[in-house]
C-alpha positions in Angstrom: -1.3 7.5 15.5 0.5 4.3 14.3 0.6 2.1 11.3 -2.2 0.4 9.4 -1.3 -2.7 7.3 -3.6 -3.5 4.4 -3.6 -7.1 3.2 -4.9 -7.6 -0.3 -5.8 -10.8 -2.2 -2.8 -10.9 -4.6 -0.2 -13.7 -4.1 2.3 -13.8 -1.3 5.1 -16.3 -1.8 7.5 -15.4 1.1 5.3 -15.3 4.2 8.4 -15.4 6.4 9.7 -12.1 5.0 6.3 -10.4 5.4 5.8 -11.8 9.0 9.2 -10.2 9.9 7.9 -6.8 8.7 4.8 -6.9 10.9 4.7 -5.4 14.4 2.5 -6.3 17.3 0.8 -2.9 17.4 0.0 -2.8 13.7 -3.7 -2.3 12.8 -4.4 -5.0 10.3 -7.0 -4.4 7.6 -7.8 -7.5 5.5 -9.5 -6.9 2.2 -11.8 -9.6 1.0 -9.5 -12.2 -0.7 -6.7 -11.1 1.6 -8.3 -13.2 4.3 -6.7 -16.2 2.7 -3.3 -15.0 4.0 -4.3 -14.6 7.7 -3.4 -18.1 8.8 -0.1 -18.1 7.0 0.8 -14.7 8.4 -0.2 -15.9 11.9 -2.3 -12.8 12.7 -5.9 -11.8 13.3 -7.6 -9.0 11.4 -8.3 -5.8 13.2 -10.8 -4.8 10.5 -12.2 -6.8 7.5 -13.4 -4.8 4.5 -14.8 -5.9 1.1 -17.6 -7.0 -1.1 -16.7 -10.7 -0.6 -16.7 -11.6 -4.3 -13.4 -13.5 -3.9 -13.6 -14.9 -0.4 -16.6 -16.1 1.7 -17.9 -13.5 4.1 -17.0 -14.1 7.7 -19.8 -15.3 9.9 -21.5 -12.2 11.3 -22.9 -12.2 14.8 -26.6 -11.8 15.3 -26.5 -8.3 16.8 -28.2 -5.0 16.3 -25.1 -3.5 14.8 -25.2 -5.8 11.8 -28.2 -3.9 10.4 -27.5 -1.9 7.2 -26.3 1.6 8.0 -27.5 4.7 6.3 -24.1 5.4 4.9 -24.6 6.0 1.2 -22.7 4.3 -1.6 -22.8 4.7 -5.4 -25.6 3.3 -7.5 -28.1 3.3 -4.7 -26.2 0.8 -2.6 -25.4 0.9 1.1 -22.3 0.2 3.1 -23.0 -2.1 6.1 -21.1 -2.2 9.4 -21.0 -5.4 11.4 -18.9 -7.6 13.7 -18.0 -11.2 13.7 -18.7 -13.5 16.6 -15.3 -12.8 18.1 -15.8 -9.0 17.8 -13.8 -8.2 14.7 -15.2 -5.2 12.9 -16.4 -5.8 9.3 -17.3 -3.2 6.7 -19.4 -4.9 4.0 -19.2 -3.1 0.6 -21.7 -3.4 -2.2 -20.7 -5.2 -5.4 -21.6 -2.2 -7.4 -19.1 0.4 -6.4 -16.5 2.9 -7.9 -13.4 1.8 -6.0 -11.7 -1.5 -5.3 -11.7 -3.0 -1.8 -8.0 -1.9 -1.4 -8.8 1.7 -2.3 -11.7 1.7 0.2 -9.3 0.2 2.8 -6.7 2.9 2.2 -9.4 5.6 2.5 -10.6 4.1 5.7 -7.1 3.9 7.2 -6.5 7.6 6.4 -9.9 8.6 7.9 -9.0 6.7 11.1 -5.9 8.9 11.5 -3.0 6.4 10.8 0.2 8.2 9.8 1.9 5.2 8.3 0.6 2.7 5.9 1.9 -0.6 4.5 0.2 -2.5 1.7 0.9 -6.2 1.2 -0.7 -8.7 -1.1 -1.5 -5.9 -3.6 1.2 -6.6 -6.3 1.3 -9.1 -9.1 -1.7 -11.0 -10.4 -4.1 -8.9 -12.5 -2.2 -5.9 -14.0 -5.3 -3.6 -13.7 -5.5 -4.1 -10.0 -1.7 -3.9 -9.6 -1.5 -0.5 -11.4 -4.5 0.8 -9.5 -2.9 -0.3 -6.2 0.3 1.6 -7.0 -1.9 4.6 -7.7 -3.2 4.4 -4.1 0.2 5.9 -3.1 -0.8 9.0 -4.9 -4.3 9.4 -3.4 -5.0 12.9 -1.9 -6.1 11.3 1.4 -2.6 9.8 1.9 -0.8 13.1 1.8 1.3 13.4 4.9 1.1 9.6 5.4 4.2 7.5 4.8 2.9 4.7 2.6 4.7 1.7 1.2 3.9 -1.3 -0.9 5.8 -4.4 -0.1 6.0 -7.8 -1.8 8.3 -10.8 -2.0 11.1 -9.0 -3.7 10.5 -5.3 -3.5 9.3 -2.2 -1.6 8.0 0.9 -3.2 7.1 4.4 -2.1 6.0 7.6 -3.8 8.4 10.5 -3.1 7.0 14.1 -3.6 8.8 17.4 -4.2 10.8 18.5 -1.2 11.0 15.0 0.3 14.1 12.8 0.6 14.8 9.1 1.2 17.8 7.3 2.4 18.5 3.8 0.9 20.8 1.4 2.8 23.4 -0.8 1.1 21.4 -4.0 1.9 19.2 -3.1 -1.0 20.2 -4.9 -4.2 19.0 -2.2 -6.6 16.8 0.9 -6.5 14.9 2.5 -9.4 13.3 5.9 -9.9 10.3 6.3 -12.1 8.6 9.6 -12.9 5.0 9.6 -11.6 2.2 12.0 -12.5 4.4 14.1 -14.7 8.1 15.0 -15.0 10.3 14.9 -11.9 12.8 17.7 -11.8 15.7 18.6 -9.6 16.4 14.9 -8.9 19.6 14.4 -6.9 21.0 11.0 -6.0 24.2 10.8 -3.9 26.1 7.8 -2.6 25.1 5.6 -5.6 26.9 3.9 -8.5 25.0 6.3 -10.8 24.8 9.7 -9.1 22.5 12.5 -10.3 22.5 16.2 -9.7 19.4 18.4 -10.4 18.4 15.9 -13.1 15.0 15.5 -14.8 13.3 12.2 -15.1 10.3 11.8 -17.4 8.0 9.0 -18.4 9.3 9.2 -21.9 12.9 8.6 -20.8 13.0 6.0 -17.9 16.8 5.9 -17.5 17.0 5.7 -13.7 16.5 2.0 -13.3 18.7 -0.5 -11.5 20.9 1.9 -9.6 23.1 0.6 -6.7 24.1 1.9 -3.3 27.8 2.2 -2.9 29.2 -0.6 -0.7 29.3 0.3 3.0 27.3 3.5 2.5 23.8 4.7 1.8 22.2 6.6 -1.0 20.1 9.7 -0.6 17.4 10.6 -3.1 15.6 14.0 -3.3 13.7 16.0 -5.8 12.5 19.6 -6.1 9.5 19.2 -8.4 7.1 16.5 -9.3 6.9 12.9 -7.9 9.0 9.8 -8.1 8.1 6.2 -7.6 11.0 4.8 -5.7 11.3 1.0 -6.0 13.8 -0.9 -3.8 14.7 -4.4 -4.9 15.7 -6.5 -1.8 
């Protein structure tokens, strides 16, 4: 169906780099505090979602569709659906809820049928939110969706058993971290440190800061488990 881009409220230093990654047909989901990046990115939201505890709520048009919906949420709360005066869709989440705004946004993107997902403004800052945002890549709803997290210096993706990834030589370093248990049958070719049917575990994180051989590209694959692949630009 296309790509959804989720913009979170964490810091963005290199707006030029992020702007170059965005495409005209991206569906832009801004999460609460992520709205502070809209002007610097030079884009308008396609959807705004959040409980607005870190950014003022956009002005909502006086229209019938701003009334609270019957959609249930945890703790007896409700999720409201509305539109701004310029027609931008807004999903207003309750303050008392189980998931962060970014998790809700990822679930919404998957429910709307997007087959690619990019998360920006979700790394750095509070470590609890950062680690939770990385875990978004492992959500069941995102199976079959190519999902990346991007920030000023890196890109990361979760690679599952049977999948492979090509890494070009314009990447400075790439690292492989076992995620959700041991990763087995890990093979890396075209790199300074090649691997063949290796095992990577959380207890032995040795596959950090590998390099693509000059003029070539590295290929990463695995037979069992999951790998968090981090590319350092």
